[in-house]
N, CA, C and O atoms as CSV, one atom per row, in Angstrom:
chain,resi,resn,atom,element,x,y,z
A,1,MET,N,N,0.836,-1.169,0.000
A,1,MET,CA,C,0.000,0.000,0.000
A,1,MET,C,C,0.892,1.247,0.000
A,1,MET,O,O,1.831,1.314,0.794
A,2,PRO,N,N,0.634,2.228,-0.856
A,2,PRO,CA,C,1.502,3.406,-0.968
A,2,PRO,C,C,1.521,4.273,0.286
A,2,PRO,O,O,2.495,4.986,0.530
A,3,LEU,N,N,0.473,4.222,1.072
A,3,LEU,CA,C,0.425,5.030,2.291
A,3,LEU,C,C,1.436,4.541,3.326
A,3,LEU,O,O,1.909,5.318,4.155
A,4,ASP,N,N,1.763,3.252,3.273
A,4,ASP,CA,C,2.722,2.685,4.216
A,4,ASP,C,C,4.094,3.350,4.111
A,4,ASP,O,O,4.816,3.447,5.104
A,5,ILE,N,N,4.444,3.798,2.937
A,5,ILE,CA,C,5.754,4.408,2.715
A,5,ILE,C,C,5.910,5.682,3.546
A,5,ILE,O,O,7.016,6.017,3.969
A,6,ILE,N,N,4.817,6.382,3.776
A,6,ILE,CA,C,4.860,7.630,4.540
A,6,ILE,C,C,4.529,7.404,6.010
A,6,ILE,O,O,5.205,7.942,6.887
A,7,VAL,N,N,3.512,6.626,6.280
A,7,VAL,CA,C,2.985,6.513,7.635
A,7,VAL,C,C,3.887,5.680,8.543
A,7,VAL,O,O,4.092,6.052,9.699
A,8,VAL,N,N,4.418,4.588,8.064
A,8,VAL,CA,C,5.261,3.740,8.912
A,8,VAL,C,C,6.506,4.485,9.390
A,8,VAL,O,O,6.797,4.453,10.585
A,9,PRO,N,N,7.252,5.155,8.509
A,9,PRO,CA,C,8.400,5.924,9.029
A,9,PRO,C,C,7.987,7.043,9.986
A,9,PRO,O,O,8.720,7.363,10.922
A,10,LEU,N,N,6.813,7.636,9.752
A,10,LEU,CA,C,6.336,8.671,10.656
A,10,LEU,C,C,6.080,8.107,12.052
A,10,LEU,O,O,6.486,8.708,13.047
A,11,PHE,N,N,5.414,6.959,12.132
A,11,PHE,CA,C,5.181,6.316,13.421
A,11,PHE,C,C,6.495,5.869,14.060
A,11,PHE,O,O,6.639,5.925,15.281
A,12,GLN,N,N,7.440,5.433,13.256
A,12,GLN,CA,C,8.733,5.042,13.800
A,12,GLN,C,C,9.488,6.246,14.363
A,12,GLN,O,O,10.167,6.131,15.383
A,13,ILE,N,N,9.373,7.386,13.710
A,13,ILE,CA,C,10.005,8.611,14.232
A,13,ILE,C,C,9.346,9.022,15.544
A,13,ILE,O,O,10.033,9.424,16.484
A,14,ILE,N,N,8.023,8.924,15.615
A,14,ILE,CA,C,7.315,9.219,16.866
A,14,ILE,C,C,7.765,8.265,17.958
A,14,ILE,O,O,7.969,8.677,19.100
A,15,ASP,N,N,7.919,6.999,17.616
A,15,ASP,CA,C,8.386,5.986,18.563
A,15,ASP,C,C,9.776,6.339,19.086
A,15,ASP,O,O,10.019,6.264,20.291
A,16,ILE,N,N,10.668,6.712,18.216
A,16,ILE,CA,C,12.032,7.069,18.620
A,16,ILE,C,C,12.029,8.317,19.500
A,16,ILE,O,O,12.762,8.384,20.487
A,17,CYS,N,N,11.207,9.304,19.144
A,17,CYS,CA,C,11.130,10.530,19.948
A,17,CYS,C,C,10.616,10.256,21.359
A,17,CYS,O,O,11.129,10.816,22.327
A,18,ILE,N,N,9.613,9.404,21.476
A,18,ILE,CA,C,9.085,9.057,22.797
A,18,ILE,C,C,10.148,8.336,23.611
A,18,ILE,O,O,10.329,8.630,24.792
A,19,ARG,N,N,10.848,7.400,22.993
A,19,ARG,CA,C,11.902,6.673,23.709
A,19,ARG,C,C,13.035,7.609,24.151
A,19,ARG,O,O,13.569,7.461,25.250
A,20,MET,N,N,13.397,8.558,23.306
A,20,MET,CA,C,14.450,9.513,23.672
A,20,MET,C,C,13.983,10.413,24.817
A,20,MET,O,O,14.760,10.729,25.717
A,21,TYR,N,N,12.731,10.817,24.781
A,21,TYR,CA,C,12.214,11.663,25.855
A,21,TYR,C,C,12.135,10.890,27.167
A,21,TYR,O,O,12.383,11.455,28.233
A,22,LYS,N,N,11.794,9.607,27.101
A,22,LYS,CA,C,11.798,8.780,28.311
A,22,LYS,C,C,13.199,8.698,28.898
A,22,LYS,O,O,13.365,8.767,30.115
A,23,PHE,N,N,14.203,8.550,28.049
A,23,PHE,CA,C,15.578,8.515,28.516
A,23,PHE,C,C,15.951,9.854,29.156
A,23,PHE,O,O,16.584,9.875,30.212
A,24,LEU,N,N,15.572,10.955,28.540
A,24,LEU,CA,C,15.841,12.281,29.081
A,24,LEU,C,C,15.132,12.470,30.423
A,24,LEU,O,O,15.709,13.043,31.347
A,25,LEU,N,N,13.909,12.005,30.539
A,25,LEU,CA,C,13.171,12.096,31.795
A,25,LEU,C,C,13.830,11.251,32.877
A,25,LEU,O,O,13.919,11.682,34.027
A,26,PHE,N,N,14.290,10.064,32.528
A,26,PHE,CA,C,14.988,9.219,33.494
A,26,PHE,C,C,16.266,9.914,33.979
A,26,PHE,O,O,16.571,9.904,35.172
A,27,PHE,N,N,17.007,10.514,33.048
A,27,PHE,CA,C,18.214,11.252,33.410
A,27,PHE,C,C,17.866,12.438,34.305
A,27,PHE,O,O,18.613,12.746,35.235
A,28,TYR,N,N,16.745,13.106,34.040
A,28,TYR,CA,C,16.284,14.218,34.872
A,28,TYR,C,C,16.001,13.739,36.297
A,28,TYR,O,O,16.383,14.400,37.263
A,29,ILE,N,N,15.338,12.602,36.427
A,29,ILE,CA,C,15.004,12.064,37.745
A,29,ILE,C,C,16.276,11.744,38.529
A,29,ILE,O,O,16.400,12.121,39.694
A,30,ILE,N,N,17.217,11.052,37.894
A,30,ILE,CA,C,18.473,10.702,38.569
A,30,ILE,C,C,19.250,11.960,38.926
A,30,ILE,O,O,19.780,12.065,40.032
A,31,PHE,N,N,19.324,12.912,38.009
A,31,PHE,CA,C,20.051,14.155,38.250
A,31,PHE,C,C,19.424,14.921,39.406
A,31,PHE,O,O,20.138,15.461,40.251
A,32,HIS,N,N,18.106,14.972,39.452
A,32,HIS,CA,C,17.408,15.670,40.524
A,32,HIS,C,C,17.650,14.997,41.873
A,32,HIS,O,O,17.822,15.673,42.888
A,33,LEU,N,N,17.663,13.678,41.880
A,33,LEU,CA,C,17.971,12.962,43.126
A,33,LEU,C,C,19.394,13.243,43.596
A,33,LEU,O,O,19.624,13.455,44.786
A,34,LEU,N,N,20.340,13.245,42.678
A,34,LEU,CA,C,21.720,13.545,43.046
A,34,LEU,C,C,21.857,14.967,43.579
A,34,LEU,O,O,22.630,15.207,44.507
A,35,LEU,N,N,21.125,15.899,43.010
A,35,LEU,CA,C,21.142,17.264,43.535
A,35,LEU,C,C,20.499,17.341,44.911
A,35,LEU,O,O,20.972,18.070,45.783
A,36,SER,N,N,19.428,16.596,45.105
A,36,SER,CA,C,18.734,16.609,46.392
A,36,SER,C,C,19.598,16.061,47.517
A,36,SER,O,O,19.527,16.544,48.647
A,37,PHE,N,N,20.408,15.064,47.220
A,37,PHE,CA,C,21.270,14.464,48.234
A,37,PHE,C,C,22.643,15.122,48.303
A,37,PHE,O,O,23.552,14.606,48.953
A,38,ASN,N,N,22.790,16.262,47.631
A,38,ASN,CA,C,24.048,17.021,47.612
A,38,ASN,C,C,25.229,16.197,47.121
A,38,ASN,O,O,26.353,16.377,47.590
A,39,SER,N,N,24.983,15.312,46.196
A,39,SER,CA,C,26.062,14.529,45.603
A,39,SER,C,C,26.745,15.291,44.476
A,39,SER,O,O,27.855,14.949,44.069
A,40,LEU,N,N,26.084,16.315,43.980
A,40,LEU,CA,C,26.647,17.146,42.922
A,40,LEU,C,C,26.855,18.554,43.455
A,40,LEU,O,O,26.081,19.041,44.280
A,41,ASN,N,N,27.892,19.191,42.982
A,41,ASN,CA,C,28.193,20.558,43.383
A,41,ASN,C,C,27.322,21.522,42.584
A,41,ASN,O,O,27.498,21.656,41.373
A,42,ARG,N,N,26.394,22.187,43.243
A,42,ARG,CA,C,25.470,23.101,42.566
A,42,ARG,C,C,26.177,24.318,41.985
A,42,ARG,O,O,25.635,24.981,41.101
A,43,ASN,N,N,27.378,24.623,42.468
A,43,ASN,CA,C,28.117,25.789,41.987
A,43,ASN,C,C,28.937,25.492,40.734
A,43,ASN,O,O,29.494,26.410,40.131
A,44,SER,N,N,29.017,24.234,40.336
A,44,SER,CA,C,29.788,23.857,39.161
A,44,SER,C,C,29.082,24.345,37.899
A,44,SER,O,O,27.861,24.253,37.772
A,45,HIS,N,N,29.873,24.860,36.981
A,45,HIS,CA,C,29.322,25.362,35.721
A,45,HIS,C,C,28.689,24.234,34.902
A,45,HIS,O,O,27.649,24.429,34.273
A,46,ILE,N,N,29.303,23.079,34.911
A,46,ILE,CA,C,28.778,21.937,34.150
A,46,ILE,C,C,27.442,21.469,34.726
A,46,ILE,O,O,26.501,21.183,33.986
A,47,VAL,N,N,27.372,21.397,36.047
A,47,VAL,CA,C,26.131,20.968,36.699
A,47,VAL,C,C,25.010,21.967,36.406
A,47,VAL,O,O,23.879,21.570,36.125
A,48,CYS,N,N,25.320,23.243,36.473
A,48,CYS,CA,C,24.308,24.270,36.163
A,48,CYS,C,C,23.854,24.192,34.706
A,48,CYS,O,O,22.672,24.372,34.411
A,49,SER,N,N,24.784,23.925,33.804
A,49,SER,CA,C,24.431,23.809,32.388
A,49,SER,C,C,23.538,22.605,32.133
A,49,SER,O,O,22.546,22.704,31.410
A,50,ILE,N,N,23.887,21.470,32.725
A,50,ILE,CA,C,23.074,20.255,32.564
A,50,ILE,C,C,21.686,20.474,33.153
A,50,ILE,O,O,20.683,20.090,32.551
A,51,GLN,N,N,21.630,21.088,34.321
A,51,GLN,CA,C,20.344,21.348,34.962
A,51,GLN,C,C,19.489,22.286,34.106
A,51,GLN,O,O,18.279,22.094,33.989
A,52,SER,N,N,20.110,23.282,33.521
A,52,SER,CA,C,19.382,24.217,32.671
A,52,SER,C,C,18.804,23.516,31.446
A,52,SER,O,O,17.651,23.749,31.085
A,53,VAL,N,N,19.585,22.670,30.814
A,53,VAL,CA,C,19.110,21.941,29.627
A,53,VAL,C,C,17.976,20.994,30.000
A,53,VAL,O,O,16.962,20.928,29.305
A,54,LEU,N,N,18.149,20.261,31.097
A,54,LEU,CA,C,17.105,19.324,31.519
A,54,LEU,C,C,15.812,20.058,31.865
A,54,LEU,O,O,14.725,19.622,31.485
A,55,LEU,N,N,15.931,21.172,32.587
A,55,LEU,CA,C,14.739,21.934,32.938
A,55,LEU,C,C,14.058,22.513,31.700
A,55,LEU,O,O,12.832,22.603,31.638
A,56,HIS,N,N,14.858,22.899,30.728
A,56,HIS,CA,C,14.309,23.459,29.487
A,56,HIS,C,C,13.448,22.439,28.743
A,56,HIS,O,O,12.426,22.801,28.160
A,57,PHE,N,N,13.851,21.172,28.757
A,57,PHE,CA,C,13.116,20.148,28.011
A,57,PHE,C,C,12.029,19.458,28.828
A,57,PHE,O,O,11.008,19.051,28.275
A,58,VAL,N,N,12.234,19.323,30.128
A,58,VAL,CA,C,11.318,18.509,30.928
A,58,VAL,C,C,10.269,19.345,31.656
A,58,VAL,O,O,9.116,18.925,31.756
A,59,ASP,N,N,10.636,20.501,32.159
A,59,ASP,CA,C,9.693,21.305,32.945
A,59,ASP,C,C,8.429,21.729,32.203
A,59,ASP,O,O,7.360,21.721,32.813
A,60,PRO,N,N,8.486,22.099,30.922
A,60,PRO,CA,C,7.230,22.474,30.256
A,60,PRO,C,C,6.198,21.347,30.211
A,60,PRO,O,O,4.995,21.607,30.168
A,61,VAL,N,N,6.656,20.119,30.221
A,61,VAL,CA,C,5.725,18.982,30.200
A,61,VAL,C,C,5.284,18.631,31.620
A,61,VAL,O,O,4.146,18.214,31.833
A,62,LEU,N,N,6.186,18.800,32.590
A,62,LEU,CA,C,5.846,18.463,33.970
A,62,LEU,C,C,4.962,19.523,34.643
A,62,LEU,O,O,4.208,19.197,35.559
A,63,SER,N,N,5.042,20.762,34.211
A,63,SER,CA,C,4.282,21.839,34.865
A,63,SER,C,C,2.770,21.605,34.883
A,63,SER,O,O,2.152,21.779,35.933
A,64,PRO,N,N,2.146,21.218,33.760
A,64,PRO,CA,C,0.701,20.946,33.832
A,64,PRO,C,C,0.364,19.768,34.744
A,64,PRO,O,O,-0.671,19.773,35.410
A,65,ILE,N,N,1.223,18.775,34.775
A,65,ILE,CA,C,0.983,17.624,35.653
A,65,ILE,C,C,1.096,18.062,37.109
A,65,ILE,O,O,0.312,17.622,37.951
A,66,ARG,N,N,2.057,18.918,37.411
A,66,ARG,CA,C,2.239,19.409,38.781
A,66,ARG,C,C,1.065,20.265,39.227
A,66,ARG,O,O,0.738,20.284,40.414
A,67,ARG,N,N,0.419,20.978,38.300
A,67,ARG,CA,C,-0.753,21.772,38.671
A,67,ARG,C,C,-1.926,20.879,39.042
A,67,ARG,O,O,-2.724,21.228,39.912
A,68,ILE,N,N,-2.038,19.720,38.383
A,68,ILE,CA,C,-3.165,18.821,38.631
A,68,ILE,C,C,-2.904,17.934,39.841
A,68,ILE,O,O,-3.789,17.748,40.676
A,69,ILE,N,N,-1.702,17.387,39.942
A,69,ILE,CA,C,-1.373,16.429,40.996
A,69,ILE,C,C,-0.459,17.106,42.012
A,69,ILE,O,O,0.648,17.517,41.665
A,70,PRO,N,N,-0.898,17.228,43.241
A,70,PRO,CA,C,-0.055,17.887,44.248
A,70,PRO,C,C,1.100,16.978,44.681
A,70,PRO,O,O,1.078,15.767,44.459
A,71,THR,N,N,2.093,17.590,45.295
A,71,THR,CA,C,3.203,16.803,45.829
A,71,THR,C,C,2.763,16.151,47.128
A,71,THR,O,O,1.880,16.653,47.823
A,72,PHE,N,N,3.380,15.045,47.441
A,72,PHE,CA,C,3.110,14.345,48.683
A,72,PHE,C,C,4.264,14.610,49.633
A,72,PHE,O,O,5.235,13.855,49.667
A,73,GLY,N,N,4.157,15.683,50.402
A,73,GLY,CA,C,5.249,16.064,51.283
A,73,GLY,C,C,6.424,16.552,50.461
A,73,GLY,O,O,6.329,17.560,49.761
A,74,ILE,N,N,7.526,15.835,50.550
A,74,ILE,CA,C,8.704,16.207,49.767
A,74,ILE,C,C,8.782,15.429,48.463
A,74,ILE,O,O,9.709,15.633,47.679
A,75,PHE,N,N,7.828,14.543,48.219
A,75,PHE,CA,C,7.867,13.695,47.033
A,75,PHE,C,C,7.053,14.311,45.896
A,75,PHE,O,O,5.883,14.652,46.066
A,76,ASP,N,N,7.682,14.445,44.757
A,76,ASP,CA,C,7.031,14.928,43.552
A,76,ASP,C,C,6.863,13.733,42.620
A,76,ASP,O,O,7.841,13.205,42.092
A,77,ILE,N,N,5.623,13.314,42.423
A,77,ILE,CA,C,5.395,12.117,41.611
A,77,ILE,C,C,5.070,12.451,40.160
A,77,ILE,O,O,4.758,11.556,39.374
A,78,SER,N,N,5.140,13.730,39.798
A,78,SER,CA,C,4.823,14.108,38.421
A,78,SER,C,C,5.753,13.450,37.393
A,78,SER,O,O,5.268,13.071,36.326
A,79,PRO,N,N,7.072,13.289,37.652
A,79,PRO,CA,C,7.886,12.568,36.668
A,79,PRO,C,C,7.456,11.110,36.488
A,79,PRO,O,O,7.526,10.567,35.386
A,80,LEU,N,N,7.015,10.488,37.575
A,80,LEU,CA,C,6.544,9.103,37.488
A,80,LEU,C,C,5.273,9.018,36.651
A,80,LEU,O,O,5.122,8.107,35.837
A,81,ILE,N,N,4.367,9.957,36.850
A,81,ILE,CA,C,3.125,9.970,36.073
A,81,ILE,C,C,3.424,10.231,34.601
A,81,ILE,O,O,2.819,9.617,33.721
A,82,LEU,N,N,4.356,11.143,34.335
A,82,LEU,CA,C,4.748,11.402,32.944
A,82,LEU,C,C,5.386,10.164,32.327
A,82,LEU,O,O,5.117,9.841,31.169
A,83,MET,N,N,6.227,9.469,33.087
A,83,MET,CA,C,6.872,8.252,32.572
A,83,MET,C,C,5.819,7.195,32.249
A,83,MET,O,O,5.910,6.531,31.216
A,84,LEU,N,N,4.830,7.033,33.111
A,84,LEU,CA,C,3.758,6.069,32.841
A,84,LEU,C,C,2.937,6.485,31.615
A,84,LEU,O,O,2.561,5.640,30.804
A,85,GLY,N,N,2.665,7.773,31.485
A,85,GLY,CA,C,1.937,8.262,30.319
A,85,GLY,C,C,2.715,8.042,29.028
A,85,GLY,O,O,2.143,7.657,28.009
A,86,LEU,N,N,4.020,8.287,29.076
A,86,LEU,CA,C,4.855,8.052,27.893
A,86,LEU,C,C,4.916,6.568,27.547
A,86,LEU,O,O,4.917,6.197,26.373
A,87,GLN,N,N,4.966,5.727,28.570
A,87,GLN,CA,C,4.992,4.281,28.330
A,87,GLN,C,C,3.679,3.829,27.687
A,87,GLN,O,O,3.679,3.002,26.774
A,88,PHE,N,N,2.567,4.376,28.169
A,88,PHE,CA,C,1.274,4.053,27.568
A,88,PHE,C,C,1.214,4.517,26.110
A,88,PHE,O,O,0.771,3.778,25.231
A,89,LEU,N,N,1.665,5.743,25.867
A,89,LEU,CA,C,1.683,6.287,24.512
A,89,LEU,C,C,2.587,5.468,23.595
A,89,LEU,O,O,2.257,5.243,22.431
A,90,LEU,N,N,3.703,5.033,24.113
A,90,LEU,CA,C,4.615,4.191,23.341
A,90,LEU,C,C,3.957,2.860,22.988
A,90,LEU,O,O,4.114,2.364,21.872
A,91,GLY,N,N,3.225,2.287,23.929
A,91,GLY,CA,C,2.503,1.048,23.654
A,91,GLY,C,C,1.451,1.230,22.572
A,91,GLY,O,O,1.278,0.359,21.720
A,92,VAL,N,N,0.749,2.359,22.601
A,92,VAL,CA,C,-0.269,2.635,21.584
A,92,VAL,C,C,0.384,2.779,20.208
A,92,VAL,O,O,-0.116,2.236,19.222
A,93,VAL,N,N,1.491,3.503,20.141
A,93,VAL,CA,C,2.180,3.688,18.857
A,93,VAL,C,C,2.701,2.349,18.342
A,93,VAL,O,O,2.548,2.039,17.160
A,94,ASP,N,N,3.315,1.554,19.219
A,94,ASP,CA,C,3.844,0.252,18.800
A,94,ASP,C,C,2.735,-0.685,18.337
A,94,ASP,O,O,2.898,-1.408,17.354
A,95,MET,N,N,1.595,-0.672,19.054
A,95,MET,CA,C,0.476,-1.535,18.644
A,95,MET,C,C,-0.114,-1.070,17.322
A,95,MET,O,O,-0.531,-1.892,16.506
A,96,THR,N,N,-0.153,0.221,17.107
A,96,THR,CA,C,-0.678,0.743,15.842
A,96,THR,C,C,0.223,0.344,14.673
A,96,THR,O,O,-0.261,-0.042,13.609
A,97,ILE,N,N,1.519,0.440,14.879
A,97,ILE,CA,C,2.442,0.015,13.832
A,97,ILE,C,C,2.279,-1.482,13.554
A,97,ILE,O,O,2.208,-1.904,12.400
A,98,ALA,N,N,2.219,-2.275,14.625
A,98,ALA,CA,C,2.129,-3.725,14.460
A,98,ALA,C,C,0.798,-4.156,13.834
A,98,ALA,O,O,0.764,-5.078,13.019
A,99,LYS,N,N,-0.289,-3.493,14.214
A,99,LYS,CA,C,-1.596,-3.933,13.757
A,99,LYS,C,C,-1.902,-3.501,12.311
A,99,LYS,O,O,-2.436,-4.288,11.529
A,100,TYR,N,N,-1.577,-2.299,11.972
A,100,TYR,CA,C,-2.019,-1.767,10.695
A,100,TYR,C,C,-0.972,-1.744,9.603
A,100,TYR,O,O,-1.316,-1.682,8.423
A,101,PHE,N,N,0.273,-1.790,9.963
A,101,PHE,CA,C,1.285,-1.555,8.936
A,101,PHE,C,C,2.312,-2.664,8.796
A,101,PHE,O,O,3.347,-2.447,8.165
A,102,ARG,N,N,2.075,-3.823,9.347
A,102,ARG,CA,C,3.017,-4.916,9.161
A,102,ARG,C,C,2.325,-6.133,8.691
A,102,ARG,O,O,2.964,-7.164,8.478
């Protein structure tokens, strides 16, 4: 089918983007934990640069989740909810590729 030539690579690109964002979110979670436990020097230029990049990519997506779901004391579960949502979305994309285009 001629539509497969366009749609399958598009779904594969979406799949790759979701997987890359999940990796970035996981790195954000680990980085945030290391900062919380003072394992990283907050005054380091490299640490500040990494934190700035991570916040630039992750915070715009986490902000709406944080408005809806409150923190539980010192625990912020919004990254976990985003990770579960991304995993669900990834499953939908993978099932769509498998069901309709293979």
